[in-house]
N, C-alpha and C positions, 0 to 999 in steps of 0.2 A: 504493500499499500504506500510505503514511503516513497519508493521509486516512481510509482504511478502518479504522485502528486507533482512531479517536476513539470509536466506540460502545463498544468494550471498555473504554476509559478511563473513560467515563461509568458503565459497569457497576460498576467498582471503586469509584468515588467515591460512588455512591449506596448501594452495599452498606455502605461504611464509615460513612456518615452514619446509616443506619438501625440498624446495629449499635450505634453510639455512643448513639443515642436510647434503645435498649433497655437500655443499661447505666446510664442516668441514674436517680436517684431519681424517684419519682412526681411530686414537686412541681417538678421541673425540666423535665418533659415539655412543658408548654405553650410555654415560651420557645424551645425548639429544634425544635418539631414541624414548623415550616415547612421546615427544612433538607433532610431527605431528600426531601420532596415536591417542593420546588423543583428539586432535582437531577434527579428523574424528568422534570419538565416541561422542563427544559433539554435533557435527553437526547432527549425527544420533538421538541423544536424543531430540534436539529441532525441528526436522523435522515434526513429526506428528501434533503438534498444528498449524504449519504454512505452511503445505505442499500444501495448496490449494490457494496460493496467486496469481494465474494467470498461465496459462499453459506455456506461453513462458518463464516467469521468472523462473518457477519451472524447466523447461527443462534446462535452462542455469545453474541454481544452481546445478542440478543433474550432469550435464556434467562436470562442473568444480570441484565440491567438491568430488563427488563419481566416477568420471571418470578420469580426468587429474591428479588431486592431488593425488588420491589413487594409480594410476598407477606408480607414481614416487617412490613409495616404492620398486618397482622392479628394479629401475635403478642401474646399476653397470657399470664397465668398459667393460663388455662383450657385444659384438655385438648382441648375441642371446638374452640376457636379455633386451637390448634396443628394439629389434624387438618384444619381448613379451610385453614390456611396450606399444608399439604402437598398438599392437593387442588388448590389453585390452581397450585402449582408443577407438579404432574403434568399438569394440564390444558394448561399452556403447553407442556410437553414433548411431550405427545401431539399437540397442534395443529401444532407445528413439525416433528415427525418423521413423522407418519402421515397427515396431512391434505392431501396434494397433490391439487389439483383435477383435474389432467390437462388443464385448459383454459387456453390462453394468457391471461395478464393477469387471471387470476381466482384468488382464495383460496377455500379451503373452510374454513369456521369463521372467526370474528372474529379478525383479526390482533391479536396480544397488545399491540402498541403502543397500540391504542385502548383495550383493557380496562385497561391499566396507567394510561393518562392519566385515564380516568374514575375509577378507584379512588383515584389520588393526589389528584385534584381534590376528590372527595367527602371524603377524609380531611382536607384542609385546610379546606374550607368548613364542615364540620360539627364542626370542632375535635377530630377523632379519635374521634367517637362510635362505639363499637364495634358497636352495633346497626345503624346505617346502613352501616358497613363490611361487616358480615356479609351484609346483604341485597344490597349492591352486588356483593360478591365472588361470591356464589352466582349472581347474574344473569350476571356476566361469564363464569363457568365454563360456564354453559349455552350462552351465545353462542359461546364458543370451541370447544366440543366438538360444536356443532350441525353439520349438513351443509349449512347455508345457504351460498350463494355470495356472496362480496364482491369487488368489483373492485379492481385495483391503482389507487390514487388518482393516483399520479404527478403531484403538484400542480405540480412544477416543469417538467413536460413537457406541461401541459394549457393550457386557455384562460387568458386574462389574469386573469379574476376569481378563479380558484383560486390564482394566484400572489399576488393581493392578500390573500386569506384567510391564506395562509402568512406573507406579510410582516407582516400585522396580528398574527399570533401571535408573531412575533419581536419586534415593537415592544412588545407587551403584556408579554412576559417581561422585556425589558431596560429598558423605560422606564416601567413601571407597578408598582404593588404587586401582590403575588401573589393576593389574593382576586379582583380583576378579571381577572387573567390566567387563573386557574382557571375562572372562569365562561366565559371565551372558549373555552378548550380543551374544557371540558365540553360546550358547545353544538356545537362543531366535531365532537367525537367522537360525540355523540348523533345529529347529522345523518348521519354516515356509517353508523351502525347502522340508522337509520330509513329513509333514502333512499339506499342504496348505489349502485344502478344509475342512478337518475334524476338524481342530483347528482354522484356521485364517480367514475363510470366514466371511465377514461382516454380513452374514445371520445366522451364527452359534451362 
């Protein structure tokens, strides 16, 4: 149970950082823009070893960290951006609550940990460019509410090369600057979207 509480802890941390970023004056934003994004990436990093700590807790952690907190990266003074922010949250909620595949080891709709990682990486790599974030968010919403099937990747229970990919992600986060780490996680997440069964199926 203690280990399974870690995702919820990350959810609170990343929500605080993004809330803090939103409270800062506009000229302070670039200096601290990396903080909430890096926390999302750290949360994505620690998720595989502790992602089976209980269904209800996992859903709560997913919704807060990879739903609410991540969607706040879209928040601006614009009404349309705030609507998009709410749509992102609702998409994560819908995906978690109503998109059970009924097939063992399969998800229906893109798991929100991947959409969150992509949105966070794009946010940092493009310097928070709102147009790029809008396009990415709309694409991630469509992937999450689609009826496409995605396999459980289970990187720590699969072949050695998948464990190497995961270990590389950990090394990039803790031993490298965040732009290269974001590129690494962006490529990782995009490969899951483009080649879910051929690469990331737990049976492969």
